[in-house]
N, C-alpha and C positions, 0 to 999 in steps of 0.2 A: 404394451410393455409388460413383461412378466418378471417377477422376482422369486428366487427360491425361498422356501420356508425357513431356511437357516439365517436369512437376513432378519434381524430382530426389529428393525424400524425402517420405515420407508414412507416418505411423504413430503409435503410442503414443496411441490414442484414449482420451478420458476422458468418459464420458457422465454426465449429471446430470439428475435430475428437478427442474424449476423450481417455484417457489411457485405459478405459474398452471397447472400441470399439463402444460406442454410439456416436451419433452426437448431438451437441447442437448448436442452433442458438441464438445469441444475436441480439436484434432488438430494434429500437427506437419506443416508443409509447408515446402518449400525451393524457391522459384521460380527461384533462380539458384544456381550452384555457388560455393563459397567458404567461408572460415572464418567461423563464427558467423553464417551467413546464414539459419539456420532461423527460421521464424515460426510463431506459433500462430494458426490460423484457427478459426472456430466455425461449426457448422451447426445449424439449428433444425428441430424437427418437432412437429406436433400429435399424431401417433399413435405416434411412436417407430419408424416404418418408412420413411416418405418424408421426406428431409431437404433443406433448402435452405440454401445457403451464405449467411452474413451478411456484409455489406460490411465492409471494413477488416480490420485485424489486431488480435488481442487483445494479443499481445506480438511484439516483433521482437528482432533481434540475438542469436539463439542460445539462447533459452529453450526447454526441452523438458520432457517428463515431467510435464505438469500433472496435478494432482489436486485436485478441489474438496473442501474439508473442511466448508464450511458454505454452504448456499444458501437464505437466507431473504430476504424482501422487504426491500430496502435494506441487506442485510448478507451479503456473500459473502466467504469466506476461501479462499485457494488456496495450496498448497505446490507447488514445482516445482524442477527443477534447470536448470543451463545445460549447454552442450556444451563445457566447458573454455574459457570465454572470459575467465576472470580471469587476472591476471598469473602465478599459480602454475601455470597450465596444467592444473588439476584441475577436475573437475566439482564444483560446490557446490550446496547447497540454499538456496532462497529462499522468502519468503512475500510475498503481496500480497493486497490487499483491494479490494472493488468494491461499489458501491451497486446496480448493475444486471446484473452479470455480463459486461458488454461493455467498459466503460472501467475499466481497472485502475490502481491506484497503482504507482509505480516499485517493483519487487521489492527487498526487503531481505534481505541475506545472513544465513543462519542458522549455517552451519558456519564454523569458524575456519581459519586458514592450515594447510596440510598435511593437512587432512581432505578426503576425497573422498566425495561423496554423490550418489546418482542413483536414479532410479526410485522416488520416494517415494509412499507411500499411507498412508491413515490415516482416523480418524473421531473425532468429538467425544464424549468420555466424560462431560464435565460442562461447564456454561457456561464458555467461554473456555479449556478444557483439552482438548487433542487428543493421542491416541496415534498416533505416527508409526512406520512401518516403512520402511526404506530400505536400499539396498545401499551398502556402503563398500568402496572399492577398496584394493588392496594391491599389493605388488611382483609382477611377472610376470603382470599381469592376473588376480590372484586377488581374489575378492570374498567378503564375509561379509554376512549379513543382520543389521541392527542395529535396535534399538527405542529410541525416545526419547519424551519428553513435550514438547509445545509449548504454552506458556501465552501466551495473547494477551489483552491488556487494552487496548482502544481508549481514547484520551484523551477525556475528556468535553468537550462544547462548552459554554463558559461565556459568558453574555451579561450585560453590566453596563450600566447607564444612569445617567449623572450628571444631577442635577437642578440647574438654575441658580438662583442667589440674586440677586434684583433689587437693583440699587444705585441709590439716588436721590441725585443730585448735580447742581449747576449746571454743572460742568465736564464735558465729554464724556469718559467713561471706558469703556474696553472692558468689555463685559458678557459674562460667560460664556454660552455658548449650549449647548443640549442636544447631547450627542453619544452615539452608541451604538457600542460596540465589541464585536465578536464574535471570540472567540479561535478560530481555525480548528483543526480536528482535524489534528494532524501525521500524516504518513505513518508508520504504525506500524512500529517496528523490533522484531524478536523474536529470541530465542536459544533453541535447544533446551535444555530443562530450565532455563528462566529466564523471569521475568515481564517483559513489556515495560512500561516506564515512560514516560509522556509527558514531553517536554522543555519546561521553562518558557520562555515567549516574552517577550522584552524589548520594551518599547515606549518611545517618546520623546514627551515632552510639552514644551510651550513655556510658560515662566513669565515674567511681566512685573512690573516695579516702576518706575513712572514711565516713563522712556524706556529703562530697562535691560531687556534681554531675555536670558534664559538658557534653554538646552535641557537637560533632565534625562532620562537614559536608565536604565532598570532594569526588573526584573520587575514591580514595583509602584511606579513613580516618583511622588514627591511634590515640590511646589514648596518651596524654602527659605523660612524665616520672612520675612515681609514681602512675599513674591511671590504673585501670583495666577496660577492656571492660565488660559492664553489660550484 
């Protein structure tokens, strides 16, 4: 692989064998100089020898040190660090997920304030549980190797369908119509040595009683007595 001299930074490659047998390398590039300008590019290969750069960027704005923890069809998990782009001016660890290894969710921070983490690596020890090794910074540029456990539990996708009840009357009355609501999977947040829990999603429904209309918002909203869901 060759890079032009105009690319200001290039390194920290992370190769992964894909479910289809191809090899992908994630690598840090910095097309322009400046703070937090590092980007993550990817290259693909059929044989692990000759690589072709894939279009676009996998991450922008200073993420580096990528490490694929899981690469399954429709289910990718990655841990990474940034280049001290947070307000604390320390490198932090993040986790992100993807369905295809190309388009990734917004990275979620793993390490708390005052903790510096970089160069993570790891592997899956059991479904949803990963052993992580990383460097932790200290005063005067001293570093120690740390080990932690990352537990990742994706939120389930729930689909519900309401069945309308026919209303027979001589006076035109709004009749419920079928509706289908799919609860989207939230971007998973995770914490080292913690289990990621999905956040309940609130919804708003419209209820009618004659000419009176009310809107009800909640995790599982229901119409007040005497009102019908519109």
